[in-house]
DRENBA-803198 format. One record per residue (C-alpha): residue number from 1; x, y, z; residue in one letter. Coordinates in Angstrom, 1 decimal. Example, Ala and Ser with C-alpha at 12.3 -4.5 7.8 and 13.67 -1.06 7.14 Angstrom:
<sites>
(site 1, (12.3, -4.5, 7.8), 'a')
(site 2, (13.7, -1.1, 7.1), 's')
</sites>
This chain:
<sites>
(site 1, (93.3, 125.2, 112.8), 'm')
(site 2, (95.1, 121.8, 113.3), 's')
(site 3, (98.5, 121.8, 115.0), 't')
(site 4, (99.4, 118.5, 113.3), 'a')
(site 5, (102.9, 118.0, 112.0), 'a')
(site 6, (103.7, 118.2, 108.3), 'k')
(site 7, (105.3, 114.9, 107.0), 'a')
(site 8, (108.5, 115.0, 105.0), 't')
(site 9, (107.4, 111.8, 102.9), 'c')
(site 10, (104.5, 111.7, 100.6), 'd')
(site 11, (104.3, 107.9, 100.3), 'e')
(site 12, (101.0, 106.3, 101.2), 's')
(site 13, (100.5, 104.4, 104.4), 'i')
(site 14, (98.5, 101.2, 104.6), 'p')
(site 15, (95.2, 101.7, 106.5), 'v')
(site 16, (93.8, 98.8, 108.5), 'e')
(site 17, (90.3, 98.5, 109.8), 'l')
(site 18, (90.2, 97.5, 113.5), 's')
(site 19, (87.2, 95.7, 114.7), 'g')
(site 20, (85.8, 95.7, 118.2), 'r')
(site 21, (87.9, 93.5, 120.5), 'h')
(site 22, (89.1, 92.9, 124.1), 'v')
(site 23, (92.5, 92.4, 125.5), 'h')
(site 24, (92.5, 90.3, 128.7), 'l')
(site 25, (94.7, 89.9, 131.7), 'c')
(site 26, (95.6, 86.4, 132.9), 'e')
(site 27, (93.2, 86.5, 135.8), 'e')
(site 28, (90.2, 87.4, 133.5), 'd')
(site 29, (91.3, 84.8, 131.0), 'i')
(site 30, (91.0, 82.1, 133.7), 'q')
(site 31, (87.7, 83.5, 135.0), 'e')
(site 32, (86.2, 83.5, 131.4), 'l')
(site 33, (87.8, 80.3, 129.9), 'f')
(site 34, (89.7, 78.4, 132.6), 'g')
(site 35, (92.5, 77.8, 130.2), 'a')
(site 36, (95.1, 79.7, 128.0), 'p')
(site 37, (93.9, 81.5, 125.0), 'l')
(site 38, (94.0, 79.6, 121.6), 'n')
(site 39, (96.0, 81.4, 118.9), 'h')
(site 40, (94.3, 81.5, 115.6), 'v')
(site 41, (95.9, 84.1, 113.3), 'k')
(site 42, (98.8, 86.6, 113.5), 'e')
(site 43, (97.9, 90.3, 113.2), 'l')
(site 44, (99.9, 92.9, 111.3), 's')
(site 45, (101.7, 94.1, 114.5), 'q')
(site 46, (104.4, 91.7, 115.5), 'p')
(site 47, (103.5, 89.5, 118.5), 'g')
(site 48, (99.8, 90.3, 118.4), 'q')
(site 49, (97.2, 87.7, 117.4), 'y')
(site 50, (93.6, 86.9, 117.1), 'l')
(site 51, (92.3, 84.2, 119.4), 'c')
(site 52, (89.7, 81.4, 119.0), 'k')
(site 53, (87.8, 82.7, 122.1), 'e')
(site 54, (85.0, 85.3, 121.9), 'r')
(site 55, (83.0, 87.1, 124.6), 'v')
(site 56, (79.8, 88.8, 125.1), 'r')
(site 57, (79.7, 92.4, 126.3), 'l')
(site 58, (77.0, 93.4, 128.7), 'i')
(site 59, (76.3, 97.1, 129.3), 'g')
(site 60, (73.6, 99.0, 131.2), 'p')
(site 61, (71.3, 99.1, 128.1), 's')
(site 62, (72.6, 96.6, 125.6), 'g')
(site 63, (74.6, 93.5, 124.6), 'v')
(site 64, (77.1, 92.8, 121.9), 'i')
(site 65, (78.0, 89.2, 121.1), 'd')
(site 66, (80.9, 87.5, 119.4), 'n')
(site 67, (83.5, 90.1, 120.3), 'v')
(site 68, (87.1, 89.1, 119.3), 'a')
(site 69, (89.7, 88.4, 122.0), 'v')
(site 70, (93.3, 89.5, 121.0), 'l')
(site 71, (96.4, 88.1, 122.6), 'g')
(site 72, (98.8, 88.0, 124.2), 'p')
(site 73, (97.6, 88.7, 127.8), 'a')
(site 74, (98.0, 92.2, 129.1), 'r')
(site 75, (98.6, 93.5, 132.6), 'p')
(site 76, (95.0, 94.9, 132.7), 'k')
(site 77, (91.9, 94.0, 130.7), 's')
(site 78, (90.3, 96.5, 128.3), 'q')
(site 79, (87.7, 96.7, 125.6), 'g')
(site 80, (88.1, 98.7, 122.4), 'e')
(site 81, (84.8, 99.6, 120.8), 'l')
(site 82, (83.3, 101.9, 118.2), 'f')
(site 83, (81.2, 104.9, 119.3), 'l')
(site 84, (78.2, 103.1, 117.8), 't')
(site 85, (78.9, 100.1, 120.1), 'd')
(site 86, (79.2, 102.4, 123.2), 'a')
(site 87, (75.8, 103.8, 122.4), 'r')
(site 88, (74.3, 100.4, 122.0), 'i')
(site 89, (75.7, 99.3, 125.4), 'l')
(site 90, (74.7, 102.5, 127.1), 'g')
(site 91, (78.1, 103.6, 128.1), 'i')
(site 92, (80.1, 106.8, 127.6), 'k')
(site 93, (83.4, 105.4, 126.4), 'a')
(site 94, (86.1, 108.1, 125.8), 'p')
(site 95, (88.3, 108.2, 122.8), 'v')
(site 96, (91.8, 107.2, 124.2), 'r')
(site 97, (95.0, 105.4, 123.2), 'q')
(site 98, (95.1, 101.7, 123.9), 's')
(site 99, (96.1, 101.1, 127.6), 'g')
(site 100, (94.9, 104.5, 128.8), 'd')
(site 101, (92.0, 103.2, 130.8), 'v')
(site 102, (92.1, 105.1, 134.1), 'a')
(site 103, (88.6, 106.5, 134.9), 'g')
(site 104, (86.9, 104.9, 131.9), 't')
(site 105, (83.6, 102.9, 132.2), 'p')
(site 106, (83.4, 99.3, 133.1), 'g')
(site 107, (81.6, 96.4, 131.5), 'i')
(site 108, (80.6, 92.8, 132.2), 'v')
(site 109, (82.2, 90.1, 129.9), 'l')
(site 110, (80.8, 86.6, 129.6), 't')
(site 111, (82.1, 83.6, 127.6), 's')
(site 112, (79.3, 81.1, 128.0), 'g')
(site 113, (81.3, 79.3, 130.8), 't')
(site 114, (82.6, 82.2, 132.8), 'g')
(site 115, (82.1, 85.8, 133.8), 'l')
(site 116, (84.4, 88.8, 134.4), 'a')
(site 117, (83.4, 92.3, 135.5), 'g')
(site 118, (85.7, 95.2, 134.6), 'l')
(site 119, (85.4, 98.2, 137.0), 'a')
(site 120, (87.0, 100.2, 134.2), 'e')
(site 121, (88.6, 99.7, 130.8), 'g')
(site 122, (86.3, 100.5, 128.0), 'v')
(site 123, (87.5, 103.0, 125.4), 'i')
(site 124, (87.1, 104.0, 121.8), 'v')
(site 125, (90.6, 103.7, 120.4), 'a')
(site 126, (92.0, 106.9, 119.1), 'a')
(site 127, (93.0, 106.6, 115.4), 'r')
(site 128, (96.7, 106.1, 115.2), 'h')
(site 129, (99.6, 105.1, 113.0), 'i')
(site 130, (102.1, 102.4, 114.1), 'h')
(site 131, (105.7, 103.2, 112.9), 'm')
(site 132, (109.1, 101.8, 113.5), 's')
(site 133, (111.8, 104.3, 114.3), 'p')
(site 134, (113.0, 104.1, 110.7), 'a')
(site 135, (109.5, 104.9, 109.4), 'd')
(site 136, (109.3, 107.8, 111.8), 'a')
(site 137, (112.6, 109.2, 110.4), 'v')
(site 138, (111.3, 108.6, 106.8), 'k')
(site 139, (108.1, 110.5, 107.4), 'y')
(site 140, (109.7, 113.2, 109.6), 'g')
(site 141, (107.5, 112.6, 112.7), 'v')
(site 142, (108.1, 111.4, 116.2), 's')
(site 143, (106.3, 109.4, 118.9), 'd')
(site 144, (103.0, 110.8, 120.1), 'n')
(site 145, (103.1, 113.6, 117.5), 'q')
(site 146, (99.8, 114.2, 115.7), 'k')
(site 147, (99.4, 114.3, 111.9), 'v')
(site 148, (96.5, 114.7, 109.5), 'd')
(site 149, (95.8, 111.9, 107.0), 'v')
(site 150, (94.0, 112.2, 103.8), 'h')
(site 151, (91.9, 109.2, 102.9), 'm')
(site 152, (91.0, 108.4, 99.2), 'd')
(site 153, (87.8, 106.4, 99.6), 'g')
(site 154, (84.6, 106.8, 97.7), 's')
(site 155, (83.8, 109.7, 100.1), 'r')
(site 156, (87.4, 111.3, 100.6), 'p')
(site 157, (88.1, 112.7, 104.0), 'a')
(site 158, (90.9, 114.1, 106.1), 'v')
(site 159, (91.4, 112.5, 109.6), 'f')
(site 160, (92.8, 115.2, 111.8), 'k')
(site 161, (95.1, 114.7, 114.9), 'd')
(site 162, (96.1, 111.1, 114.2), 'v')
(site 163, (98.5, 109.9, 116.8), 'i')
(site 164, (101.8, 108.6, 115.7), 'v')
(site 165, (103.1, 105.7, 117.8), 'r')
(site 166, (106.7, 104.7, 117.4), 'v')
(site 167, (108.3, 101.5, 118.6), 'h')
(site 168, (111.0, 99.2, 117.4), 'q')
(site 169, (108.5, 96.3, 117.2), 'd')
(site 170, (105.9, 98.1, 115.2), 'f')
(site 171, (105.0, 97.6, 111.5), 's')
(site 172, (103.8, 100.5, 109.4), 'l')
(site 173, (100.0, 100.7, 109.5), 'a')
(site 174, (97.3, 103.2, 110.4), 'm')
(site 175, (94.4, 101.8, 112.5), 'h')
(site 176, (90.9, 103.2, 112.2), 'i')
(site 177, (87.6, 101.5, 113.3), 'd')
(site 178, (84.6, 100.6, 111.1), 'f')
(site 179, (82.7, 103.6, 112.0), 'd')
(site 180, (85.5, 105.8, 110.7), 'e')
(site 181, (86.1, 103.6, 107.7), 'a')
(site 182, (82.4, 103.6, 106.7), 'n')
(site 183, (82.3, 107.4, 107.0), 'r')
(site 184, (84.6, 107.6, 104.0), 'c')
(site 185, (83.7, 104.5, 102.1), 'g')
(site 186, (87.0, 102.6, 102.8), 'l')
(site 187, (87.4, 98.9, 102.4), 'g')
(site 188, (90.4, 96.4, 102.4), 'k')
(site 189, (93.7, 97.7, 101.0), 'h')
(site 190, (92.9, 101.3, 101.9), 'a')
(site 191, (95.7, 103.9, 101.8), 'l')
(site 192, (96.2, 107.2, 103.5), 'g')
(site 193, (98.7, 110.1, 103.0), 'k')
(site 194, (100.2, 112.3, 105.7), 'l')
</sites>
């Protein structure tokens, strides 16, 4: 039985599909590209953006090309993949919150002009909901609390133990990856209910 919190608001939450991507530290940006990242498009979370640059991921048993780089630079590089990607690459990436990379597998990144090796940093991002403090009050939840979310796709499903992440700079959105979205037939403009 789930220990997830019961929300006090039944309004739907926008659900965004998160593609595989990497976050890079300044040192790895220089190793891979020799120049600052080029901002292409703002993402839904304030201050986050898609970059022009792309990388290749090289694992023990596979390669994935054309992986998005997201900015701005972070203190430590990390890759956020799907479980399917981890199998292709031949690594056992754990499901974790972004930034929680201690003890995770490493990977090699190439850009065509540079190479960077990560000793650790590959995860499958845990499904989560970004909320502002006002959103958290509205839905009756708190930071790091877990909730269940009902998805109304062509194959309805309930995602259990979705982590609520509360910060003053967050914009309301639930993030799931394409493996999870495909499982319940979701596309753009999907909605979920706590």
